[in-house]
C-alpha positions as a printed Julia matrix, in Angstrom:
187×3 Matrix{Float64}:
 101.31  81.36  100.92
  98.27  81.2   103.36
  96.22  78.01  103.82
  92.86  79.7   103.23
  93.23  82.43  105.38
  93.45  85.9   103.44
  93.69  84.69  100.11
  90.55  82.94  100.44
  88.71  84.65  103.08
  85.58  82.87  102.47
  87.47  78.92  102.7
  88.56  78.17  106.09
  90.05  74.1   105.22
  92.13  74.02  102.23
  93.2   70.5   101.51
  95.91  70.06   98.47
  95.61  66.36   96.88
  98.58  65.43   94.3
  98.28  68.91   92.72
  94.79  69.96   92.82
  93.33  72.13   95.2
  90.14  71.03   97.28
  88.44  73.93   98.88
  85.9   73.5   102.47
  83.44  76.5   102.76
  83.79  78.5   105.89
  81.08  77.19  108.11
  78.97  81.35  107.93
  79.36  80.82  104.3
  76.22  79.56  103.6
  75.86  77.88   99.31
  72.17  77.47   98.92
  71.19  73.85   98.0
  69.93  73.0    94.49
  67.24  70.62   93.4
  65.96  68.79   90.92
  61.95  66.87   90.49
  60.05  65.44   88.12
  56.65  65.34   88.02
  53.9   63.28   85.4
  51.97  65.08   83.01
  47.72  64.89   84.37
  47.47  62.49   82.18
  51.04  60.76   82.2
  51.79  61.42   78.74
  54.81  62.98   79.12
  56.8   64.49   82.1
  57.68  68.28   83.83
  61.45  68.49   84.78
  61.68  71.81   87.57
  64.6   72.77   88.83
  65.95  76.07   91.45
  68.72  76.68   93.02
  71.59  76.25   90.08
  73.39  78.93   88.39
  73.55  78.64   84.51
  74.91  77.36   81.94
  73.24  74.14   82.11
  72.53  70.99   80.55
  69.57  68.05   81.19
  71.06  64.34   80.39
  68.73  61.64   80.11
  71.43  59.0    79.59
  71.32  58.73   76.17
  71.07  62.61   75.32
  72.08  66.11   76.88
  70.5   69.32   75.87
  70.87  72.81   77.24
  68.8   74.12   79.57
  67.83  77.65   80.04
  68.03  78.69   84.01
  66.36  82.06   84.83
  67.69  85.01   86.65
  66.2   82.96   89.53
  68.05  80.26   89.61
  65.14  78.18   88.18
  63.69  76.1    84.67
  61.15  74.17   83.7
  61.04  71.9    81.13
  59.16  69.35   79.75
  60.47  65.71   77.88
  58.32  63.05   76.4
  60.27  60.31   77.93
  58.55  59.16   81.27
  60.62  56.12   82.5
  64.39  57.79   82.58
  66.37  58.89   85.31
  67.18  63.17   84.7
  70.83  64.85   85.91
  71.38  68.51   86.0
  74.88  68.39   84.74
  77.05  71.93   85.24
  78.8   73.13   82.03
  82.18  74.41   83.53
  84.11  73.09   86.24
  83.7   75.66   89.05
  80.53  76.15   89.06
  78.48  74.77   92.44
  76.67  70.97   92.45
  78.49  69.63   89.34
  75.62  67.08   88.84
  72.04  66.81   90.65
  70.22  63.87   89.99
  66.19  64.63   89.51
  64.03  63.23   91.91
  61.06  61.53   90.77
  57.79  62.7    93.04
  53.78  61.58   92.49
  52.48  59.68   89.77
  49.1   60.34   87.68
  49.45  56.28   87.04
  48.55  55.93   90.56
  45.05  54.04   90.13
  42.59  55.94   92.06
  40.01  54.25   93.87
  36.85  53.8    92.1
  34.09  55.87   93.44
  30.87  53.72   93.05
  28.7   57.21   91.84
  31.9   57.38   88.64
  31.6   53.68   87.18
  28.84  54.0    84.35
  25.8   52.19   83.97
  24.95  48.24   83.81
  23.82  48.01   80.3
  20.45  46.28   80.56
  20.74  42.99   79.89
  24.87  43.04   79.48
  27.21  40.17   81.3
  27.22  42.83   84.31
  23.11  43.24   84.31
  22.55  39.25   84.63
  25.53  38.76   87.45
  23.69  41.38   89.61
  20.53  39.88   89.4
  21.99  36.43   89.81
  23.99  37.64   92.7
  20.79  39.85   94.44
  19.08  36.35   93.48
  20.91  33.86   95.93
  20.73  36.35   98.23
  17.44  36.61   98.48
  17.67  32.65   98.08
  19.17  31.44  100.64
  17.49  34.67  102.97
  14.23  33.3   102.65
  14.97  29.52  102.66
  16.57  30.21  106.24
  12.94  32.08  107.22
  11.24  29.42  105.96
  11.26  26.21  103.51
   7.68  26.59  102.46
   7.49  29.36  101.05
  10.02  30.07   97.76
  11.5   33.46   97.38
   9.5   35.69   94.74
  11.37  39.18   92.92
   9.76  41.63   94.42
  10.38  43.99   91.24
   7.95  47.33   92.52
  10.7   50.18   92.46
  13.14  48.66   90.78
  13.78  48.73   87.06
  16.1   45.92   85.85
  15.73  44.13   82.39
  14.8   40.96   81.51
  17.86  38.93   81.71
  18.12  40.78   84.87
  14.8   38.97   86.8
  14.97  35.61   84.64
  19.11  35.33   86.13
  17.51  36.88   89.62
  14.97  34.15   89.98
  17.24  30.79   88.88
  19.79  32.03   91.32
  16.97  32.41   94.12
  15.67  29.47   93.21
  18.68  27.3    93.32
  19.95  29.11   96.57
  16.92  27.98   98.52
  16.71  24.41   96.82
  20.56  23.69   98.61
  19.38  25.83  101.64
  16.04  23.74  102.31
  17.57  20.05  100.95
  20.15  20.83  102.59
  18.3   20.38  106.57
């Protein structure tokens, strides 16, 4: 018997191991790579599993169950699943298929928090804790700045052009006076 020369021209190397014959592809016989990816859906409630470079029939395994995959004539598939936090594997049905199993790679994450855009933050509700906190912060800065200029004149809120709630201005005045007194009495 020929060791892979004429009988199997596509294979150059043959290895016989305990009755099993293992073929090594020839250098010129390129086998396209199969790949599989898992991508989160837009609102992270499901995943989309896609693959390419496969020959049918194939099955998709999620560690608990195995389902048939519909492989298209171009070697691709696309499946949507609600099990998000599992590892998916594409399995060959027949032993003679290339790529007996292919682990799917996770790509991207819809759950990744995006940096907040200040223009997309909800408006501050008048009288809310956030409104009062902003008044307190602005008053503290204004009081300290006024004290650095002169301890003779207490800070006065400039309400022209800025529309804030009474709670904001009350918090601003208290914080400004406190910061002013802390700086001036500390001299």
